[in-house]
A tleap script that builds the chain and sets N, CA, C and O, in Angstrom:
source leaprc.protein.ff14SB
mol = sequence {
  NMET ASN ARG LEU LEU TRP VAL ILE GLN LEU
  LEU LEU ALA LEU LEU PHE LEU PHE ALA GLY
  GLY SER LYS LEU PHE MET SER ALA ALA GLN
  LEU THR GLY GLN THR PRO ILE PRO ALA TRP
  PHE LEU ARG PHE ILE GLY VAL MET GLU ILE
  LEU GLY GLY LEU GLY LEU VAL LEU PRO GLY
  MET LEU ARG ILE ARG THR GLU LEU THR SER
  LEU ALA ALA ALA GLY LEU SER ILE ILE MET
  ILE GLY ALA VAL ALA ILE SER ILE GLN THR
  MET GLY ILE ALA THR ALA ALA LEU PRO PHE
  VAL THR GLY ALA LEU THR SER PHE VAL ALA
  TYR GLY ARG TRP ARG LEU ALA PRO LEU GLY
  VAL PRO ILE ARG VAL GLU ASP ARG ARG THR
  SER PRO ASP CLEU
}
set mol.1.N position { -5.357 18.072 -0.305 }
set mol.1.CA position { -5.870 16.243 -0.163 }
set mol.1.C position { -4.904 16.096 -0.715 }
set mol.1.O position { -4.181 15.366 -0.037 }
set mol.2.N position { -4.104 16.599 -2.273 }
set mol.2.CA position { -3.167 15.894 -2.669 }
set mol.2.C position { -1.424 15.503 -1.639 }
set mol.2.O position { -0.729 14.491 -1.554 }
set mol.3.N position { -1.326 16.849 -1.062 }
set mol.3.CA position { -0.160 16.629 0.088 }
set mol.3.C position { -0.440 15.448 1.275 }
set mol.3.O position { 0.381 14.839 1.961 }
set mol.4.N position { -1.701 15.375 1.253 }
set mol.4.CA position { -2.306 14.495 2.727 }
set mol.4.C position { -2.390 12.908 1.930 }
set mol.4.O position { -2.477 11.845 2.544 }
set mol.5.N position { -2.343 13.042 0.534 }
set mol.5.CA position { -2.053 11.341 -0.022 }
set mol.5.C position { -1.101 11.313 -0.367 }
set mol.5.O position { -0.715 10.176 -0.635 }
set mol.6.N position { -0.063 12.482 -0.607 }
set mol.6.CA position { 1.285 12.030 -0.806 }
set mol.6.C position { 2.043 11.533 0.233 }
set mol.6.O position { 2.716 10.513 0.085 }
set mol.7.N position { 1.993 12.296 1.518 }
set mol.7.CA position { 2.419 11.528 2.966 }
set mol.7.C position { 2.021 10.628 3.222 }
set mol.7.O position { 2.810 9.957 3.887 }
set mol.8.N position { 0.726 9.985 2.964 }
set mol.8.CA position { 0.449 8.538 3.151 }
set mol.8.C position { 0.779 7.561 2.312 }
set mol.8.O position { 1.074 6.418 2.664 }
set mol.9.N position { 0.743 7.962 1.201 }
set mol.9.CA position { 1.672 6.645 0.153 }
set mol.9.C position { 3.178 6.808 0.301 }
set mol.9.O position { 3.900 5.919 -0.152 }
set mol.10.N position { 3.689 7.825 0.873 }
set mol.10.CA position { 5.184 7.592 1.141 }
set mol.10.C position { 5.301 6.976 2.519 }
set mol.10.O position { 6.394 6.490 2.810 }
set mol.11.N position { 4.274 6.929 3.448 }
set mol.11.CA position { 4.620 6.063 4.712 }
set mol.11.C position { 4.048 4.884 4.438 }
set mol.11.O position { 4.638 4.015 5.081 }
set mol.12.N position { 3.077 4.384 3.714 }
set mol.12.CA position { 3.086 2.745 3.248 }
set mol.12.C position { 3.812 2.524 2.329 }
set mol.12.O position { 3.780 1.310 2.125 }
set mol.13.N position { 4.623 3.135 1.474 }
set mol.13.CA position { 5.463 2.629 0.564 }
set mol.13.C position { 6.834 2.014 1.818 }
set mol.13.O position { 7.264 0.912 2.158 }
set mol.14.N position { 7.061 3.147 2.099 }
set mol.14.CA position { 8.311 2.559 3.177 }
set mol.14.C position { 8.078 1.321 4.190 }
set mol.14.O position { 8.974 0.665 4.720 }
set mol.15.N position { 6.401 1.103 4.377 }
set mol.15.CA position { 5.795 0.079 4.986 }
set mol.15.C position { 6.114 -1.021 4.682 }
set mol.15.O position { 6.733 -1.910 5.266 }
set mol.16.N position { 5.419 -0.885 3.213 }
set mol.16.CA position { 5.424 -2.050 2.544 }
set mol.16.C position { 6.584 -2.614 1.916 }
set mol.16.O position { 6.589 -3.799 1.585 }
set mol.17.N position { 7.628 -1.812 1.713 }
set mol.17.CA position { 8.766 -2.083 1.100 }
set mol.17.C position { 9.786 -3.080 2.413 }
set mol.17.O position { 10.501 -4.080 2.351 }
set mol.18.N position { 9.313 -2.060 3.615 }
set mol.18.CA position { 10.564 -3.122 4.256 }
set mol.18.C position { 9.452 -4.416 4.933 }
set mol.18.O position { 10.057 -5.205 5.658 }
set mol.19.N position { 8.276 -4.638 4.808 }
set mol.19.CA position { 7.463 -5.761 5.011 }
set mol.19.C position { 7.885 -6.662 3.484 }
set mol.19.O position { 7.907 -7.885 3.615 }
set mol.20.N position { 8.116 -6.263 2.490 }
set mol.20.CA position { 7.963 -7.406 1.440 }
set mol.20.C position { 9.659 -7.819 1.754 }
set mol.20.O position { 9.899 -9.018 1.614 }
set mol.21.N position { 10.465 -7.215 2.032 }
set mol.21.CA position { 11.959 -7.141 1.811 }
set mol.21.C position { 12.242 -8.356 2.664 }
set mol.21.O position { 12.762 -9.429 2.358 }
set mol.22.N position { 11.611 -7.770 4.188 }
set mol.22.CA position { 11.757 -8.827 5.362 }
set mol.22.C position { 11.162 -10.278 5.157 }
set mol.22.O position { 11.506 -11.253 5.826 }
set mol.23.N position { 10.231 -10.290 4.150 }
set mol.23.CA position { 9.605 -11.784 4.019 }
set mol.23.C position { 10.481 -12.271 2.911 }
set mol.23.O position { 10.548 -13.496 2.808 }
set mol.24.N position { 11.155 -11.564 2.078 }
set mol.24.CA position { 12.223 -12.100 1.092 }
set mol.24.C position { 13.422 -12.615 1.401 }
set mol.24.O position { 13.906 -13.626 0.893 }
set mol.25.N position { 13.967 -11.857 2.321 }
set mol.25.CA position { 15.114 -12.563 3.105 }
set mol.25.C position { 15.064 -12.996 4.679 }
set mol.25.O position { 15.962 -12.885 5.514 }
set mol.26.N position { 13.859 -13.479 4.824 }
set mol.26.CA position { 13.741 -13.965 6.044 }
set mol.26.C position { 14.088 -15.862 5.621 }
set mol.26.O position { 14.065 -16.279 4.463 }
set mol.27.N position { 14.403 -16.813 6.933 }
set mol.27.CA position { 14.566 -18.261 6.564 }
set mol.27.C position { 13.023 -18.474 6.533 }
set mol.27.O position { 12.134 -17.676 6.828 }
set mol.28.N position { 12.932 -19.898 6.051 }
set mol.28.CA position { 11.668 -20.296 5.888 }
set mol.28.C position { 10.842 -20.778 6.829 }
set mol.28.O position { 9.625 -20.895 6.681 }
set mol.29.N position { 11.661 -21.162 8.121 }
set mol.29.CA position { 11.389 -21.800 9.168 }
set mol.29.C position { 11.120 -20.282 10.175 }
set mol.29.O position { 10.338 -20.365 11.122 }
set mol.30.N position { 11.874 -18.857 9.856 }
set mol.30.CA position { 11.237 -17.843 10.443 }
set mol.30.C position { 9.827 -17.295 9.824 }
set mol.30.O position { 9.188 -16.574 10.591 }
set mol.31.N position { 9.376 -17.490 8.805 }
set mol.31.CA position { 8.336 -17.357 8.012 }
set mol.31.C position { 7.509 -18.121 8.422 }
set mol.31.O position { 6.494 -17.499 8.736 }
set mol.32.N position { 7.428 -19.109 8.572 }
set mol.32.CA position { 6.049 -20.039 9.036 }
set mol.32.C position { 6.102 -20.286 10.202 }
set mol.32.O position { 5.461 -21.262 10.592 }
set mol.33.N position { 6.874 -19.501 11.163 }
set mol.33.CA position { 6.922 -19.958 12.552 }
set mol.33.C position { 5.606 -19.452 13.412 }
set mol.33.O position { 5.381 -19.791 14.574 }
set mol.34.N position { 4.898 -18.700 12.731 }
set mol.34.CA position { 3.722 -17.886 13.201 }
set mol.34.C position { 1.982 -18.251 12.374 }
set mol.34.O position { 0.862 -18.223 12.883 }
set mol.35.N position { 2.308 -18.490 11.314 }
set mol.35.CA position { 1.430 -18.769 10.549 }
set mol.35.C position { 1.380 -20.068 9.765 }
set mol.35.O position { 2.368 -20.479 9.157 }
set mol.36.N position { 0.103 -20.775 9.785 }
set mol.36.CA position { -0.074 -21.764 8.823 }
set mol.36.C position { 0.549 -22.215 7.223 }
set mol.36.O position { 0.809 -23.291 6.684 }
set mol.37.N position { 0.620 -20.864 6.838 }
set mol.37.CA position { 0.870 -20.552 5.311 }
set mol.37.C position { 2.405 -20.787 5.000 }
set mol.37.O position { 3.264 -20.269 5.713 }
set mol.38.N position { 2.748 -21.648 3.826 }
set mol.38.CA position { 3.305 -21.996 3.048 }
set mol.38.C position { 4.590 -20.943 2.733 }
set mol.38.O position { 4.369 -19.937 2.059 }
set mol.39.N position { 5.777 -21.188 3.191 }
set mol.39.CA position { 7.169 -20.183 2.653 }
set mol.39.C position { 7.133 -19.866 1.784 }
set mol.39.O position { 7.651 -18.762 1.621 }
set mol.40.N position { 6.513 -20.548 0.552 }
set mol.40.CA position { 6.998 -19.877 -1.067 }
set mol.40.C position { 5.636 -18.718 -1.304 }
set mol.40.O position { 5.774 -17.666 -1.928 }
set mol.41.N position { 4.447 -19.131 -0.720 }
set mol.41.CA position { 3.732 -18.081 -0.604 }
set mol.41.C position { 3.767 -16.833 0.184 }
set mol.41.O position { 3.186 -15.824 -0.215 }
set mol.42.N position { 4.431 -16.870 1.292 }
set mol.42.CA position { 4.881 -15.837 2.174 }
set mol.42.C position { 6.033 -14.742 1.069 }
set mol.42.O position { 6.053 -13.534 0.831 }
set mol.43.N position { 6.728 -15.704 0.703 }
set mol.43.CA position { 7.609 -14.843 -0.325 }
set mol.43.C position { 7.038 -14.447 -1.553 }
set mol.43.O position { 7.627 -13.608 -2.233 }
set mol.44.N position { 6.044 -14.905 -1.902 }
set mol.44.CA position { 5.046 -14.292 -2.789 }
set mol.44.C position { 4.458 -13.040 -2.553 }
set mol.44.O position { 4.557 -12.062 -3.294 }
set mol.45.N position { 3.920 -13.097 -1.630 }
set mol.45.CA position { 3.416 -12.018 -0.952 }
set mol.45.C position { 4.192 -10.872 -0.529 }
set mol.45.O position { 3.723 -9.742 -0.390 }
set mol.46.N position { 5.337 -11.186 -0.340 }
set mol.46.CA position { 6.562 -10.116 0.068 }
set mol.46.C position { 6.998 -9.569 -1.661 }
set mol.46.O position { 7.161 -8.351 -1.592 }
set mol.47.N position { 7.156 -9.905 -2.667 }
set mol.47.CA position { 7.371 -9.780 -3.919 }
set mol.47.C position { 6.219 -8.830 -4.119 }
set mol.47.O position { 6.464 -7.796 -4.740 }
set mol.48.N position { 5.017 -9.036 -3.685 }
set mol.48.CA position { 3.465 -8.280 -4.182 }
set mol.48.C position { 3.829 -7.060 -3.398 }
set mol.48.O position { 3.685 -6.076 -4.124 }
set mol.49.N position { 4.177 -6.788 -2.394 }
set mol.49.CA position { 4.218 -5.812 -1.387 }
set mol.49.C position { 5.474 -4.812 -1.688 }
set mol.49.O position { 5.385 -3.603 -1.474 }
set mol.50.N position { 6.757 -5.484 -2.250 }
set mol.50.CA position { 7.554 -4.346 -2.604 }
set mol.50.C position { 7.219 -3.869 -4.021 }
set mol.50.O position { 7.767 -2.792 -4.259 }
set mol.51.N position { 6.477 -4.351 -5.042 }
set mol.51.CA position { 6.121 -4.253 -5.988 }
set mol.51.C position { 4.910 -3.076 -5.815 }
set mol.51.O position { 4.933 -2.114 -6.582 }
set mol.52.N position { 4.117 -3.159 -5.041 }
set mol.52.CA position { 2.990 -2.616 -4.688 }
set mol.52.C position { 3.443 -1.262 -3.855 }
set mol.52.O position { 2.807 -0.211 -3.936 }
set mol.53.N position { 4.442 -1.399 -3.170 }
set mol.53.CA position { 5.166 -0.157 -2.509 }
set mol.53.C position { 5.821 0.660 -3.474 }
set mol.53.O position { 6.120 1.818 -3.181 }
set mol.54.N position { 6.010 0.306 -4.302 }
set mol.54.CA position { 6.600 1.227 -5.582 }
set mol.54.C position { 5.858 1.746 -6.432 }
set mol.54.O position { 5.953 2.797 -7.066 }
set mol.55.N position { 5.022 0.857 -6.412 }
set mol.55.CA position { 3.803 1.301 -7.101 }
set mol.55.C position { 3.120 2.425 -6.793 }
set mol.55.O position { 2.784 3.281 -7.611 }
set mol.56.N position { 2.897 2.445 -5.583 }
set mol.56.CA position { 2.359 3.872 -4.528 }
set mol.56.C position { 3.190 4.876 -5.146 }
set mol.56.O position { 2.625 5.629 -5.940 }
set mol.57.N position { 4.159 4.998 -4.980 }
set mol.57.CA position { 5.391 6.326 -5.373 }
set mol.57.C position { 5.843 6.592 -6.837 }
set mol.57.O position { 5.531 7.574 -7.510 }
set mol.58.N position { 6.494 5.730 -7.150 }
set mol.58.CA position { 6.924 5.658 -8.843 }
set mol.58.C position { 6.140 6.280 -9.834 }
set mol.58.O position { 6.738 7.217 -10.364 }
set mol.59.N position { 4.944 6.067 -10.288 }
set mol.59.CA position { 4.159 6.550 -11.154 }
set mol.59.C position { 4.408 8.003 -11.104 }
set mol.59.O position { 4.904 8.729 -11.965 }
set mol.60.N position { 3.818 8.379 -9.525 }
set mol.60.CA position { 3.445 10.062 -9.557 }
set mol.60.C position { 4.826 10.736 -9.451 }
set mol.60.O position { 4.752 11.959 -9.573 }
set mol.61.N position { 6.042 10.264 -9.261 }
set mol.61.CA position { 6.973 10.733 -8.869 }
set mol.61.C position { 7.552 10.846 -10.268 }
set mol.61.O position { 8.149 11.890 -10.530 }
set mol.62.N position { 7.439 9.790 -11.314 }
set mol.62.CA position { 7.745 10.314 -12.510 }
set mol.62.C position { 6.893 10.582 -13.701 }
set mol.62.O position { 7.327 10.767 -14.837 }
set mol.63.N position { 5.581 10.586 -13.324 }
set mol.63.CA position { 4.658 10.986 -14.022 }
set mol.63.C position { 4.466 10.477 -15.280 }
set mol.63.O position { 4.316 11.160 -16.293 }
set mol.64.N position { 4.471 8.627 -15.185 }
set mol.64.CA position { 4.193 8.073 -16.209 }
set mol.64.C position { 3.099 6.995 -15.556 }
set mol.64.O position { 3.088 6.586 -14.395 }
set mol.65.N position { 2.279 6.688 -16.525 }
set mol.65.CA position { 1.325 5.643 -15.885 }
set mol.65.C position { 0.432 5.881 -14.741 }
set mol.65.O position { -0.301 4.998 -14.295 }
set mol.66.N position { 0.501 7.233 -14.203 }
set mol.66.CA position { -0.164 7.713 -13.103 }
set mol.66.C position { -1.445 6.887 -12.431 }
set mol.66.O position { -1.644 6.815 -11.218 }
set mol.67.N position { -2.181 6.347 -13.344 }
set mol.67.CA position { -3.238 5.670 -12.697 }
set mol.67.C position { -2.837 4.657 -12.263 }
set mol.67.O position { -3.667 4.305 -11.425 }
set mol.68.N position { -1.874 3.787 -12.330 }
set mol.68.CA position { -1.209 2.457 -11.363 }
set mol.68.C position { -1.079 2.761 -10.257 }
set mol.68.O position { -0.782 1.846 -9.488 }
set mol.69.N position { -1.209 3.908 -9.787 }
set mol.69.CA position { -0.781 4.064 -8.473 }
set mol.69.C position { -2.001 3.996 -7.561 }
set mol.69.O position { -1.749 3.903 -6.359 }
set mol.70.N position { -3.440 4.031 -7.977 }
set mol.70.CA position { -4.847 3.671 -7.312 }
set mol.70.C position { -4.871 2.247 -7.686 }
set mol.70.O position { -5.824 1.682 -7.149 }
set mol.71.N position { -4.161 1.475 -8.415 }
set mol.71.CA position { -4.389 0.142 -8.855 }
set mol.71.C position { -3.875 -0.426 -8.020 }
set mol.71.O position { -4.505 -1.352 -7.510 }
set mol.72.N position { -2.010 0.004 -7.346 }
set mol.72.CA position { -1.269 -0.703 -6.820 }
set mol.72.C position { -1.912 -0.686 -5.077 }
set mol.72.O position { -1.939 -1.601 -4.254 }
set mol.73.N position { -2.372 0.715 -4.976 }
set mol.73.CA position { -3.034 0.557 -3.604 }
set mol.73.C position { -4.236 -0.087 -3.395 }
set mol.73.O position { -4.685 -0.424 -2.299 }
set mol.74.N position { -4.920 -0.304 -4.849 }
set mol.74.CA position { -6.113 -1.563 -4.568 }
set mol.74.C position { -5.484 -2.888 -4.387 }
set mol.74.O position { -6.061 -3.590 -3.557 }
set mol.75.N position { -4.805 -3.228 -4.759 }
set mol.75.CA position { -3.916 -4.557 -4.721 }
set mol.75.C position { -3.616 -4.774 -3.326 }
set mol.75.O position { -3.997 -5.757 -2.691 }
set mol.76.N position { -2.936 -3.848 -2.882 }
set mol.76.CA position { -2.224 -4.078 -1.498 }
set mol.76.C position { -3.358 -3.808 -0.420 }
set mol.76.O position { -3.080 -3.957 0.770 }
set mol.77.N position { -4.934 -3.321 -0.905 }
set mol.77.CA position { -5.722 -3.314 0.227 }
set mol.77.C position { -6.364 -5.140 0.170 }
set mol.77.O position { -6.495 -5.790 1.207 }
set mol.78.N position { -6.573 -5.506 -0.720 }
set mol.78.CA position { -6.539 -7.217 -0.871 }
set mol.78.C position { -5.777 -7.852 -0.098 }
set mol.78.O position { -6.251 -8.657 0.704 }
set mol.79.N position { -4.017 -7.541 -0.212 }
set mol.79.CA position { -3.503 -8.174 0.230 }
set mol.79.C position { -3.653 -8.011 2.267 }
set mol.79.O position { -3.297 -8.842 3.104 }
set mol.80.N position { -4.231 -6.785 2.466 }
set mol.80.CA position { -4.530 -6.646 4.034 }
set mol.80.C position { -5.806 -7.121 4.467 }
set mol.80.O position { -6.258 -7.440 5.567 }
set mol.81.N position { -6.292 -7.081 3.243 }
set mol.81.CA position { -7.752 -8.204 3.812 }
set mol.81.C position { -7.264 -9.661 3.949 }
set mol.81.O position { -7.694 -10.348 4.876 }
set mol.82.N position { -6.680 -9.988 3.358 }
set mol.82.CA position { -6.160 -11.370 4.162 }
set mol.82.C position { -5.184 -11.631 5.239 }
set mol.82.O position { -5.117 -12.578 6.023 }
set mol.83.N position { -4.214 -10.265 5.066 }
set mol.83.CA position { -3.728 -10.072 6.274 }
set mol.83.C position { -4.235 -10.413 8.109 }
set mol.83.O position { -3.839 -11.041 9.091 }
set mol.84.N position { -5.530 -9.367 7.609 }
set mol.84.CA position { -6.544 -9.232 8.673 }
set mol.84.C position { -7.141 -10.576 9.002 }
set mol.84.O position { -7.345 -10.889 10.174 }
set mol.85.N position { -7.464 -11.487 7.860 }
set mol.85.CA position { -8.036 -12.432 8.288 }
set mol.85.C position { -7.367 -14.028 9.067 }
set mol.85.O position { -7.885 -14.889 9.778 }
set mol.86.N position { -5.831 -13.811 8.426 }
set mol.86.CA position { -5.200 -14.695 9.229 }
set mol.86.C position { -4.691 -14.224 10.724 }
set mol.86.O position { -4.744 -15.080 11.607 }
set mol.87.N position { -4.141 -12.748 11.099 }
set mol.87.CA position { -4.205 -12.365 12.286 }
set mol.87.C position { -5.242 -12.635 12.898 }
set mol.87.O position { -4.920 -12.787 14.077 }
set mol.88.N position { -6.229 -12.770 12.779 }
set mol.88.CA position { -7.790 -12.937 13.468 }
set mol.88.C position { -7.844 -14.557 13.930 }
set mol.88.O position { -8.434 -14.951 14.935 }
set mol.89.N position { -7.189 -15.316 13.094 }
set mol.89.CA position { -7.446 -16.694 12.909 }
set mol.89.C position { -6.166 -17.254 13.926 }
set mol.89.O position { -6.333 -18.220 14.671 }
set mol.90.N position { -4.948 -16.549 13.846 }
set mol.90.CA position { -3.712 -17.657 14.445 }
set mol.90.C position { -3.656 -16.529 15.599 }
set mol.90.O position { -3.816 -17.277 16.563 }
set mol.91.N position { -3.526 -15.113 16.214 }
set mol.91.CA position { -2.784 -14.398 16.748 }
set mol.91.C position { -4.342 -13.653 17.380 }
set mol.91.O position { -4.086 -13.000 18.391 }
set mol.92.N position { -5.505 -13.624 17.097 }
set mol.92.CA position { -6.670 -12.905 17.876 }
set mol.92.C position { -6.802 -11.821 17.322 }
set mol.92.O position { -5.985 -11.332 16.542 }
set mol.93.N position { -8.093 -11.214 17.750 }
set mol.93.CA position { -8.269 -9.388 17.236 }
set mol.93.C position { -7.787 -8.218 17.455 }
set mol.93.O position { -8.026 -7.178 16.841 }
set mol.94.N position { -6.871 -8.451 18.640 }
set mol.94.CA position { -5.999 -7.279 18.616 }
set mol.94.C position { -4.858 -7.148 17.900 }
set mol.94.O position { -4.731 -6.064 17.329 }
set mol.95.N position { -3.993 -7.941 17.767 }
set mol.95.CA position { -3.382 -7.993 16.401 }
set mol.95.C position { -3.566 -7.650 15.080 }
set mol.95.O position { -2.754 -7.168 14.290 }
set mol.96.N position { -4.925 -8.003 14.896 }
set mol.96.CA position { -5.353 -7.613 13.529 }
set mol.96.C position { -5.677 -6.012 13.364 }
set mol.96.O position { -5.933 -5.474 12.287 }
set mol.97.N position { -5.620 -5.371 14.604 }
set mol.97.CA position { -5.431 -4.073 14.349 }
set mol.97.C position { -4.543 -3.120 13.237 }
set mol.97.O position { -4.987 -2.260 12.477 }
set mol.98.N position { -3.309 -3.522 13.392 }
set mol.98.CA position { -2.550 -2.895 12.292 }
set mol.98.C position { -2.926 -3.664 10.876 }
set mol.98.O position { -2.910 -2.909 9.903 }
set mol.99.N position { -3.068 -4.243 10.760 }
set mol.99.CA position { -3.360 -4.604 9.100 }
set mol.99.C position { -4.409 -4.222 8.606 }
set mol.99.O position { -4.488 -4.115 7.382 }
set mol.100.N position { -5.720 -3.851 9.612 }
set mol.100.CA position { -6.902 -3.194 9.456 }
set mol.100.C position { -6.799 -1.843 9.210 }
set mol.100.O position { -7.663 -1.226 8.587 }
set mol.101.N position { -5.756 -1.319 9.675 }
set mol.101.CA position { -5.655 0.454 9.725 }
set mol.101.C position { -4.963 0.150 8.479 }
set mol.101.O position { -5.736 0.129 7.522 }
set mol.102.N position { -3.616 -0.118 8.165 }
set mol.102.CA position { -2.968 -0.334 7.083 }
set mol.102.C position { -3.500 -0.457 5.762 }
set mol.102.O position { -2.986 -0.036 4.726 }
set mol.103.N position { -4.858 -1.235 5.929 }
set mol.103.CA position { -5.739 -1.832 4.806 }
set mol.103.C position { -6.721 -0.464 4.596 }
set mol.103.O position { -6.957 -0.027 3.470 }
set mol.104.N position { -7.227 0.112 5.750 }
set mol.104.CA position { -8.267 1.045 5.369 }
set mol.104.C position { -7.269 2.527 4.613 }
set mol.104.O position { -7.755 3.237 3.733 }
set mol.105.N position { -5.914 2.730 5.164 }
set mol.105.CA position { -5.060 3.619 4.176 }
set mol.105.C position { -5.053 3.330 2.829 }
set mol.105.O position { -5.710 3.887 1.949 }
set mol.106.N position { -4.371 2.542 2.740 }
set mol.106.CA position { -4.241 1.596 1.158 }
set mol.106.C position { -5.603 1.918 0.388 }
set mol.106.O position { -5.572 2.563 -0.661 }
set mol.107.N position { -6.733 1.478 0.906 }
set mol.107.CA position { -8.253 1.832 0.494 }
set mol.107.C position { -8.568 3.528 0.278 }
set mol.107.O position { -9.359 3.930 -0.576 }
set mol.108.N position { -7.976 4.236 0.999 }
set mol.108.CA position { -8.693 5.639 1.197 }
set mol.108.C position { -7.535 6.087 0.226 }
set mol.108.O position { -7.914 7.101 -0.359 }
set mol.109.N position { -6.161 5.687 -0.200 }
set mol.109.CA position { -5.013 5.938 -1.063 }
set mol.109.C position { -6.016 5.785 -2.162 }
set mol.109.O position { -6.632 6.757 -2.598 }
set mol.110.N position { -6.164 4.717 -2.557 }
set mol.110.CA position { -6.916 4.320 -3.670 }
set mol.110.C position { -7.869 4.915 -4.281 }
set mol.110.O position { -7.834 5.264 -5.461 }
set mol.111.N position { -9.146 5.130 -3.208 }
set mol.111.CA position { -9.885 6.249 -3.802 }
set mol.111.C position { -9.769 7.711 -4.096 }
set mol.111.O position { -10.389 8.499 -4.811 }
set mol.112.N position { -8.619 7.793 -3.180 }
set mol.112.CA position { -8.240 9.191 -3.238 }
set mol.112.C position { -7.575 9.686 -4.610 }
set mol.112.O position { -7.848 10.748 -5.168 }
set mol.113.N position { -6.595 8.668 -5.083 }
set mol.113.CA position { -5.761 8.851 -6.397 }
set mol.113.C position { -6.841 8.488 -7.488 }
set mol.113.O position { -6.606 8.924 -8.615 }
set mol.114.N position { -8.020 7.732 -7.306 }
set mol.114.CA position { -8.691 7.453 -8.737 }
set mol.114.C position { -9.679 8.600 -8.841 }
set mol.114.O position { -10.014 9.032 -9.944 }
set mol.115.N position { -10.373 9.331 -7.165 }
set mol.115.CA position { -11.698 10.059 -7.680 }
set mol.115.C position { -11.300 11.807 -6.665 }
set mol.115.O position { -11.827 12.890 -6.920 }
set mol.116.N position { -10.791 11.676 -6.125 }
set mol.116.CA position { -10.158 12.925 -5.216 }
set mol.116.C position { -9.197 14.051 -5.890 }
set mol.116.O position { -9.374 15.216 -6.246 }
set mol.117.N position { -8.055 13.122 -5.896 }
set mol.117.CA position { -7.133 13.992 -6.339 }
set mol.117.C position { -6.048 13.048 -7.349 }
set mol.117.O position { -4.899 12.740 -7.034 }
set mol.118.N position { -6.667 12.731 -8.486 }
set mol.118.CA position { -5.927 12.103 -9.518 }
set mol.118.C position { -4.535 12.510 -10.096 }
set mol.118.O position { -4.469 13.445 -10.894 }
set mol.119.N position { -3.477 11.857 -9.727 }
set mol.119.CA position { -1.943 12.365 -10.398 }
set mol.119.C position { -2.104 12.914 -11.751 }
set mol.119.O position { -1.625 14.000 -12.078 }
set mol.120.N position { -2.742 12.199 -12.489 }
set mol.120.CA position { -2.489 12.684 -14.170 }
set mol.120.C position { -3.327 13.818 -14.727 }
set mol.120.O position { -3.314 14.180 -15.904 }
set mol.121.N position { -4.115 14.378 -13.675 }
set mol.121.CA position { -4.819 15.410 -13.895 }
set mol.121.C position { -4.013 16.845 -14.335 }
set mol.121.O position { -3.146 17.203 -13.538 }
set mol.122.N position { -4.213 17.647 -15.470 }
set mol.122.CA position { -3.278 18.640 -15.382 }
set mol.122.C position { -4.397 19.833 -14.411 }
set mol.122.O position { -5.615 19.878 -14.245 }
set mol.123.N position { -3.452 20.530 -14.022 }
set mol.123.CA position { -3.873 22.110 -13.021 }
set mol.123.C position { -4.002 23.123 -13.851 }
set mol.123.O position { -3.008 23.571 -14.423 }
set mol.124.N position { -5.158 23.605 -14.035 }
set mol.124.CA position { -5.219 24.799 -15.144 }
set mol.124.C position { -5.144 26.251 -13.990 }
set mol.124.O position { -5.763 26.462 -12.947 }
set mol.125.N position { -4.030 27.130 -14.777 }
set mol.125.CA position { -3.938 28.155 -14.249 }
set mol.125.C position { -4.522 29.090 -13.009 }
set mol.125.O position { -3.913 29.414 -11.989 }
set mol.126.N position { -6.039 29.472 -13.437 }
set mol.126.CA position { -6.910 29.474 -12.741 }
set mol.126.C position { -7.055 28.703 -11.559 }
set mol.126.O position { -7.444 29.366 -10.598 }
set mol.127.N position { -6.821 27.283 -11.307 }
set mol.127.CA position { -6.938 26.760 -10.175 }
set mol.127.C position { -5.519 26.987 -9.406 }
set mol.127.O position { -5.497 26.593 -8.240 }
set mol.128.N position { -4.629 27.431 -9.797 }
set mol.128.CA position { -3.263 27.440 -9.284 }
set mol.128.C position { -3.420 28.679 -8.001 }
set mol.128.O position { -3.009 28.595 -6.843 }
set mol.129.N position { -3.946 29.499 -8.471 }
set mol.129.CA position { -4.073 30.569 -7.948 }
set mol.129.C position { -5.260 30.922 -6.736 }
set mol.129.O position { -5.362 31.971 -6.099 }
set mol.130.N position { -6.064 29.765 -6.645 }
set mol.130.CA position { -7.203 29.623 -5.324 }
set mol.130.C position { -6.939 28.092 -5.010 }
set mol.130.O position { -7.838 27.586 -4.338 }
set mol.131.N position { -6.094 27.408 -5.288 }
set mol.131.CA position { -6.123 26.041 -4.685 }
set mol.131.C position { -4.934 26.571 -3.366 }
set mol.131.O position { -3.910 27.253 -3.398 }
set mol.132.N position { -5.762 25.787 -2.151 }
set mol.132.CA position { -4.530 26.016 -1.117 }
set mol.132.C position { -3.809 24.714 -1.107 }
set mol.132.O position { -2.797 24.722 -0.406 }
set mol.133.N position { -4.090 23.573 -1.730 }
set mol.133.CA position { -2.814 22.476 -2.189 }
set mol.133.C position { -1.437 22.758 -2.575 }
set mol.133.O position { -0.424 22.161 -2.211 }
set mol.134.N position { -1.580 24.080 -3.623 }
set mol.134.CA position { -0.138 24.374 -4.251 }
set mol.134.C position { 0.469 25.338 -3.719 }
set mol.134.O position { 1.588 25.659 -4.118 }
savepdb mol mol.pdb
quit
């Protein structure tokens, strides 16, 4: 479970770093061309996506405040709920599939790092011999 969560976290981090970065570097006209949302709010969402993407991987890699990983994933899930709603309103249900799947994966990471395989829990020596994850 730990390895699966790490793979999903890394892929999501790359996705959110790319999406957030593109929101920061696009012109305001390009940002607001498809949605009725103001450019300043989309830039704010871009910053939150970058911070959330970093929050998915850095606490676990650095072993500092590892509980922040599940909080970052939960925050990104909230952003994806909004993305699904806006996608349905502006472009239809078919285009909402990608943000829906992304939101489901961020929710899985939030729950997984909170309950299934928390990052900050030390592993006992006995568990290392019997755990297939290690």
